[in-house]
Structure formats: structure tokens, C-alpha cells
KEZATI-570399 format. One record per residue: z, x, y of N, C-alpha, C in turn; residue number from 1; residue in one letter. Coordinates in steps of 0.001 Angstrom, whole numbers. Each point is the difference from the previous one (the first is absolute). Layout:
BEGIN
    n.pz    n.px    n.py   ca.pz   ca.px   ca.py    c.pz    c.px    c.py pos code
       Z       X       Y       Z       X       Y       Z       X       Y NUM    A
...
END
This chain:
BEGIN
    n.pz    n.px    n.py   ca.pz   ca.px   ca.py    c.pz    c.px    c.py pos code
  126517   31115   32455   -1108     786     531    -787    -804    1039   1    P
    -556     741     962    -775    -649    1067   -1246    -647    -590   2    A
    -306   -1164     562   -1206    -704    -446   -1239     649     597   3    T
    -943     325    -865   -1238     618     489    -985   -1110     358   4    V
    -458     -41    1264    -942   -1064     385   -1323     182    -733   5    P
    -637   -1100    -316   -1304     100    -669   -1013     680     913   6    P
    -939     679    -573   -1007     673     840    -786   -1018     824   7    P
    -272     395    1222    -753    -887     896   -1419    -189    -538   8    A
    -472   -1239     150   -1358    -287    -454   -1006     600     976   9    E
    -951     678    -546   -1049     592     831   -1091   -1048     192  10    V
    -282    -362    1263   -1038   -1022     217   -1342     483    -522  11    P
    -696    -911    -646   -1318     325    -541   -1054    -412    1020  12    V
    -808     944     383   -1044    -288     981   -1047    -923    -614  13    A
    -418    -982     788   -1031    -908    -480   -1327     738     -80  14    E
    -753    -220   -1065   -1285     683     -99    -966    -486    1076  15    P
    -807     911     489    -999    -379     995   -1008    -943    -639  16    A
    -424   -1010     730    -953    -945    -582   -1311     697    -344  17    P
    -608    -411   -1083   -1257     604    -422   -1137    -559     847  18    Q
    -804     895     525   -1163    -408     792   -1156    -263    -959  19    I
    -515   -1206      34   -1045    -380    -942   -1395     354     501  20    R
    -182     -93    1311   -1334     230     569     121     955    1191  21    H
     140    1287    -268     191     951    1096   -1245     122     876  22    P
     238     162    1281   -1077     207     963    -162    1503     221  23    I
   -1228     454     -38    -275    1394     309    -134     105    1510  24    K
    1103     359     638      31       1    1461    -863    1127     565  25    E
    -497    -218    1210    -852     974     668     847    1194     409  26    V
    -377    1182    -463     804    1197     284    -218     497    1423  27    E
   -1237     -18     465    -305     492    1344    -797   -1057     753  28    S
     698   -1021     529    -729   -1067     691    -736     528    1221  29    P
   -1084    -703     355    -790     416    1155     861      56    1255  30    E
     819   -1033     177     923     -53    1131    1408    -196    -548  31    K
     999     574     647    1374    -269    -444     291   -1501     122  32    P
     733    -528    -960     359   -1413      72     969    -245    1140  33    L
    -143   -1128     697     962    -322    1058    1335    -415    -599  34    P
    1018     -40     831    1279    -555    -443    -196   -1484    -299  35    A
     779    -509    -933    -148   -1386    -413      90    -959    1175  36    L
     970     225     882     224    -935    1102   -1109      47    1050  37    E
    -847     999     -45   -1099      84     977   -1348     109    -711  38    S
    -124    -695   -1137   -1194     147    -838   -1075   -1051     257  39    S
     276    -990     864    -948   -1105     156   -1371     460     486  40    D
     -35     931     975   -1296     436     532    -843     659   -1088  41    D
     620     859    -808    -740     675   -1069    -455    -997   -1059  42    A
     862    -965    -333    -374   -1000    -998   -1119    -904     518  43    M
      71    -355    1285   -1043    -843     592   -1331     747      16  44    L
      48    1273     323   -1218     810     -17    -600      48   -1413  45    E
     862     154    -999    -485      51   -1386    -595   -1340    -423  46    A
     676   -1097     328    -518   -1324    -355   -1332    -279     695  47    L
     -86     357    1281   -1228    -244     755   -1143     835    -556  48    T
     286    1250    -363   -1031     838    -571    -486    -516   -1335  49    G
     848    -706    -692    -354    -476   -1333    -661   -1375      47  50    F
     588    -938     738    -489   -1380       2    -829    -351    1232  51    F
     138     769    1094    -659    -348    1249     942    -760     915  52    G
    -203     149    1297     924    -584     974      44   -1518     -72  53    Q
   -1152    -635    -143     -37   -1465     -16     788    -556   -1180  54    Q
    -198     589   -1188     700    -485   -1185    1501     229     116  55    A
     402    1131     560    1433     276     163     632   -1032     916  56    V
    -674    -315    1104     540    -996     930      59   -1385    -637  57    Q
    -963    -306    -849     -71   -1331    -598    1013    -197   -1118  58    E
     222    1047    -809     756    -180   -1240    1415     565       7  59    F
     264    1034     798    1264     727    -143     926    -202    1180  60    F
    1297      15    -283    1020      96    1044     315    1481     140  61    D
    -250     555    1182      42    1458     157    1284     485     685  62    V
    1073    -727    -179    1313     476     442     803     405   -1235  63    R
     659    1160      83     796     488   -1130    -809     -53   -1295  64    E
   -1146     634      12    -970    -140   -1093     562     496   -1326  65    I
     672    1151      17     536     547   -1250    1008    -970    -599  66    V
     905    -501     829    1005    -933    -512    -664   -1267    -530  67    R
    -976    -532     713    -662   -1230    -437    -701     209   -1340  68    R
    -649    1133    -172    -679     270   -1261    1000      93   -1146  69    F
    1072     751     206     991     196   -1060     700   -1310    -340  70    V
     399    -770     999     684   -1273    -240    -934    -979    -707  71    V
   -1260     -71     438    -948    -917    -625    -204     339   -1469  72    T
    -218    1282    -293    -181     417   -1394    1239    -332    -824  73    V
    1177     297     539    1232    -239    -753     241   -1482    -234  74    D
    -443    -840     926     268   -1442    -103    -984    -754    -882  75    N
   -1225     494    -142   -1024    -769    -717     423    -413   -1411  76    L
     671     865    -787     424    -451   -1333    1246    -884      21  77    P
     570    -229    1183    1197    -834     112    -403   -1444     292  78    R
     991    -857     205    -269   -1419     233    -561    -272    1391  79    K
     387     838     968    -432    -235    1377    -410    1312     649  80    Q
    -970    -101     915    -410    1138     810     618    -165    1377  81    V
     564    1070     534     619     -54    1321   -1047    -339    1056  82    S
     208   -1095     728    -929    -361    1068     160     935    1189  83    L
    1187     533     177     266     875    1143    -764    1311    -122  84    R
    -103     516   -1232    -593    1329    -172   -1253     -26    -875  85    Y
    -752   -1079      16   -1234      16    -783   -1053     832     730  86    R
    -808     688    -763   -1014     895     562   -1210    -776     503  87    L
    -423   -1016    -755   -1194    -761     365     369   -1202     861  88    F
    -859    -316     930     188   -1204     794    -181   -1233    -893  89    K
     584   -1128     389    -146   -1215    -826   -1465    -391    -157  90    P
    -320    -577   -1144   -1354    -498    -232    -297   -1103    1008  91    V
   -1175      52     600    -350    -961    1048     -68   -1419    -553  92    A
     351    -964     855    -101   -1404    -383    1212    -499    -759  93    G
      53   -1304    -168    1098    -641    -699    -334    -169   -1481  94    Q
    1041      59    -838    -194    -270   -1419    -390   -1469    -164  95    F
   -1042    -247    -770    -537   -1350    -152     284    -559   -1387  96    L
     318   -1279     -31     199    -697   -1275    -737   -1334      66  97    A
    -369    -507   -1155    -608   -1321     -73     999    -964    -626  98    T
    -240   -1305     195     883    -998    -591    1224    -248     855  99    G
     935    -754    -556    1227    -337     721    1075    -376   -1009 100    E
    1227    -117     509    1106    -397    -861     197     976   -1141 101    G
     -76    -501   -1228     182     844   -1172   -1336     506    -553 102    E
   -1059    -126     781   -1324     377    -491    -636    1102     840 103    N
     829     885     559    -549    1113     755    -680     993    -945 104    Y
   -1166     493     432    -712    1037    -736    -464    1063     980 105    L
    -178    1224    -482    -544    1037     867   -1423    -376     405 106    T
    -334     290    1248   -1318    -309     549    -905    1221    -151 107    N
   -1189    -152    -589    -881    1162    -176    -391     680    1308 108    P
     100    -717    1127    -318     620    1285     976    1126     353 109    D
    1172      14    -641     945    1090     245    -587    1355    -366 110    N
    -871      20    -995    -519    1271    -492    -766     746    1078 111    L
    -625    -750     911    -765     645    1076     898     789     936 112    R
    1262    -385      93     920     693     908     213    1454    -426 113    R
    -223     285   -1274     272    1340    -524   -1259     865     -86 114    Y
   -1167    -553     327   -1247     731    -191     -26    1308     788 115    K
     494     -22    1225     -60    1225     817     873    1093    -598 116    S
    1112    -380    -636     855     999    -647    -699     578   -1234 117    Y
    -735    -846    -703    -739     472   -1167   -1103     961     434 118    V
    -697    -337    1082   -1040     883     513     592    1332     445 119    L
    1197     -42     580     671    1239     395     285     866   -1224 120    L
     463    -621   -1072     298     769   -1205   -1276     534    -641 121    S
   -1103    -752      97   -1266     464    -563    -475    1279     675 122    D
     358     163    1265    -451    1170     752     870    1232    -238 123    A
    1062    -147    -763     945    1100    -199    -575    1039    -944 124    V
      49    1257     416    -295    1126    -883    1336     462    -568 125    D
     236    -295   -1278    1312     255    -597     394    1464     103 126    A
    -926     901    -239     318    1427      31     461     434    1399 127    K
    -727    -458    1036     361     376    1373    1322    -644     416 128    K
     199   -1257    -417    1245    -679     359    1208     704    -616 129    L
    -115     387   -1253    1108     696    -657     217    1370     639 130    V
   -1070     639     477     157    1287     690     822    -164    1278 131    A
    -258   -1070     750     781    -270    1210    1451    -320    -368 132    V
     168    -817   -1007    1346    -349    -482     772    1254    -416 133    Y
    -658     889    -711     648    1225    -478     410     892    1161 134    T
    -858      70     998     326     826    1173    1280    -469     678 135    R
     153   -1332     118    1164    -548     702    1154    -323    -949 136    F
    -136     326   -1264     998    -424    -979    1427     395     347 137    Y
     266    1208     517    1399     339     326     662   -1007     944 138    P
    -781    -591     907     567   -1005     907     332   -1287    -754 139    L
    -871    -401    -919     271   -1205    -791    1245     197    -867 140    F
     112    1165    -597    1170     276    -838    1279      13     831 141    Q
     -66     602    1192    1173      38     874     434   -1406     390 142    Q
    -961    -849     325     332   -1375     390     556    -778   -1184 143    E
    -520     248   -1187     501    -678   -1203    1463     356    -230 144    Y
     335    1257     182    1400     431    -117     841    -672    1080 145    V
    -523     -51    1224     734    -621    1110     275   -1478    -249 146    N
    -867    -652    -756     154   -1433    -255    1025    -301   -1085 147    L
     594    1051    -560    1077    -227    -963    -312     413   -1421 148    G
    -972     885    -157    -355     487   -1336     104    1532     -37 149    Y
    1205     536      99     153    1456     112    -539     757   -1206 150    P
     -51    -649   -1154    -510     672   -1201   -1344    -586    -448 151    K
    -564    -848     834   -1267    -620    -362   -1183     886     340 152    G
   -1113    -280    -652   -1240     728     256   -1038   -1036     385 153    Y
    -446      66    1258    -818   -1090     543   -1313    -180    -755 154    F
    -626    1076    -431   -1280    -163    -685     153    -785   -1298 155    N
    1129     172    -681     258    -816   -1194      67   -1481     371 156    D
     638    -287    1136      98   -1395     434   -1377    -549     369 157    R
    -839     822     607   -1353    -444     345    -789    -344   -1260 158    L
      94     829   -1023    -710    -275   -1252     554   -1270    -650 159    V
    1331    -203      72     591   -1237    -517    -561   -1216     722 160    E
    -140     107    1326    -521   -1117     785   -1453    -294    -378 161    A
    -797    1052    -180   -1398    -190    -414     -59    -674   -1368 162    I
     824     478    -936       2    -588   -1349     408   -1471      42 163    D
     946    -325     871     431   -1394     117   -1144    -874     520 164    D
    -745     493     988   -1141    -756     520   -1080    -158   -1062 165    L
    -240    1053    -759   -1022     -68   -1046     372   -1004   -1089 166    L
    1299    -222    -178     464    -931   -1040       9   -1451     468 167    A
    -400    -268    1242       3   -1373     504    -928    -872    -839 168    A
     455   -1181    -436    -874    -885    -787   -1168    -488     835 169    P
   -1136    -201    -642   -1200    -499     672    -184   -1465    -391 170    E
     282    -869     947      19   -1434    -258   -1194    -647     694 171    I
    -916    -500    -773   -1196    -623     565     288   -1442     415 172    S
    -746    -449     993     127   -1397     423    1189    -241     904 173    G
     158   -1263     387    1089    -385     893    1340      86    -725 174    A
    1038     353     741    1348     140    -552     898   -1026     670 175    I
     817    -672    -784     877   -1027     541    1101     624     860 176    K
     284    -660    1123     999     468     956    1051   -1072     218 177    L
    1149     423     545    1019    -917     496     357     439    1413 178    V
     566    -922     757     371     318    1386    1386    -568     277 179    R
    1044     669    -489    1348    -544     192     442       5    1457 180    P
    -513     959     772     328      64    1437   -1291     224     773 181    K
     -51    1100     754   -1189     288     801   -1051     733    -816 182    V
     446     967    -807    -904     864    -740    -422    -623   -1328 183    M
   -1234     284    -383    -472    -394   -1331     509    1011   -1028 184    Y
     365    -517   -1175     395     839   -1122    -853    -377   -1204 185    L
    -112     914    -954    -696    -334   -1238     870    -958    -814 186    F
    -609   -1040    -508     765    -981    -768     489     581   -1325 187    A
    -769     867    -587     385     637   -1268    1074    1048     276 188    D
    1222    -178    -489    1066     964     295    -308    1403    -509 189    P
    -807     124   -1054    -346    1334    -489    -870     747     996 190    Q
    -861    -718     699    -809     642    1041     858     305    1215 191    I
     841    -959     381     833     188    1193     974    1152    -165 192    E
     384     322   -1235     944    1090    -247    -678    1362     -76 193    E
   -1303      51     113    -698    1286      -5     358     798    1248 194    L
    -339    1277     -12     290     855    1154    -825    -446    1206 195    S
     432     449    1180    -725    -327    1230   -1433     499     -76 196    A
    -197    1211    -519   -1342     557     -92    -896    -785    -922 197    G
     525    -429   -1143    -814    -767    -939    -365   -1363     561 198    Q
     895    -610     755    -330   -1304     597   -1064     138    1088 199    K
       1    1135     709   -1078     249     958   -1333      76    -732 200    I
     -20     698   -1132   -1238     121    -776    -484   -1363    -474 201    M
     927    -873    -385    -381   -1343    -452    -551    -817    1155 202    I
     648      94    1169    -446    -780    1160   -1414     373     429 203    R
    -374    1268    -165   -1320     416     483   -1127    -437    -933 204    M
     332    -505   -1191   -1018    -492    -911    -495    1069    -964 205    G
    -498    -443   -1134    -367     923   -1071   -1091     970     445 206    V
   -1050    -507     639   -1115     872     386     467    1123     922 207    E
     787    -354    1005     514    1017     911     951     959    -718 208    N
     865    -555    -844     999     829    -685    -667    1009    -933 209    A
   -1072    -403    -671    -694     912    -905    -534    1209     769 210    V
    -533    -240    1192    -536    1113     800    1118     898     514 211    R
    1109    -601     415    1140     799     446     546     837   -1155 212    I
      94    -599   -1176     529     725   -1159    -885    1192    -363 213    K
   -1302    -139     171    -901    1120    -297     317    1193     895 214    A
     290    -266    1269     343    1098     920    1366     582    -353 215    R
     925    -865    -380    1331     477    -368     -60     916   -1219 216    L
    -855    -323    -954    -133     862   -1182    -537    1376     385 217    R
    -941      30     951    -522    1277     464    1096     818     683 218    E
     787    -663     839    1090     686     689    1023     524    -996 219    L
     317    -819    -994     994     424    -991    -483    1234    -751 220    R
   -1272      14    -332    -537    1143    -736      44    1263     853 221    Q
    -316    -136    1297      73    1150     892    1435     493     175 222    E
     952    -934      28    1397     362     198     617     650   -1229 223    L
    -412    -436   -1185     685     411   -1223    -843     852    -943 224    T
   -1335     -17     215    -869     678    -941    -156    -756   -1307 225    G
     457   -1254     -13     -57    -822   -1219    -859   -1225     249 226    Q
    -840    -324    -966    -804   -1215     129     875   -1211    -159 227    A
END
């Protein structure tokens, strides 16, 4: 008798990823959103209306704004932040250390370099900022998919990044450093292995980090409805 071939296996569709923090998108925006590739003017207008022209020029890189925002958020919980696509301009001045040889320590004067960023965050109205974010959210989601996350949900990643920053340890006093090459590294391997975002929080000092974290908690609550 003829051999009957086994029934073909029916491929099982992968379940859609569960969205943990859904965004309530604007149903009837005041203006139609621009195409992603031509969104810089609209994003610059929104940033200027929110922070003011002087602050935007001082703090932000205003080329490919949507991509820079999405890449920066996605990178903060990772080991490194992309220098090519970071949203904020580098902190002014050089990183300072005291001591020499095997006795490098963080210099308290470094904390002053971050003061203007802290003042910028103090001026943020979380409710208004989230309203602007929500209006442009379809562009952020589109860019997140374009970056290689076809099933990802960008707002979930943003909340993950905020939670990672909030979890940064608060270390008082000077911290021991090493300088194997040009750049200073934290001597404690447990600190050096932290995410890029958490190490930024440590570099800015406890006082600055506490104020930044307060704003992040407000933003998280506006984004998720959860304290």
C-alpha cells in the first residue's frame, strides 16, 4: 500500500506582545501629524513652545529629533548611549577628577556641570509634557519599529527607561575612579557595570539626582496613571 505522508505541521502564530502601558493617543489632533521623515520642523516648534528657544538651542540637538529621542530612550537602560543619535548636547566642560595614579576620586566641582539640566527639569510641567508626547506618539512608535522592534511598544520602553533611572543608587561623597586609557571609569566594577543612564545619575551627584528623580516620578505617573 502507498505510504501516506504525515499531515503538514500548521505554523503557530506568535502571540502579539502584551502592552503594559498603553498610550491614549489623540483622536483628533489640532494639526495633522507630519510624515516621520519631515517631522523636524513640527518637533522643533513643539520643543520651543515648551522649553523656550534659548533652552532648546542650549540643550538639544535638533536634527532628526524623533530618532534621537527614541534612540536615547532605548539606550539609557543599556551599557552605552549612542553618541551619534543622542538627543541632548554634551554636558559643558571636562569631567574632573582629583588625585593621581591609583588614587583618582570624583571631583565635587563636576556637580556644577549638571545644574543647568536640573534647572531645566525643575521647570517641566509633567502634564503638559506628556500631552505633547502623546500628540506625537505615533511618530515615536513608527521610529521604534523602524529601529528594529516590529513588535515593540515604545511607551513600554520609555517607562522601563524611567524605572531604570529611578533605581540608580545614590552614592554620597567622592567615588574612586581608574583611568586605564583616556576615559575615567568607576573603580568599583559593580558601579561600572550599571546601565548608561544610572551612571549618568551617579555622575551628577546625589543632590542633583534626587531632584531629577522627583520629576521622573511625576512623568511616570502621568504616563501610566500609577504612583
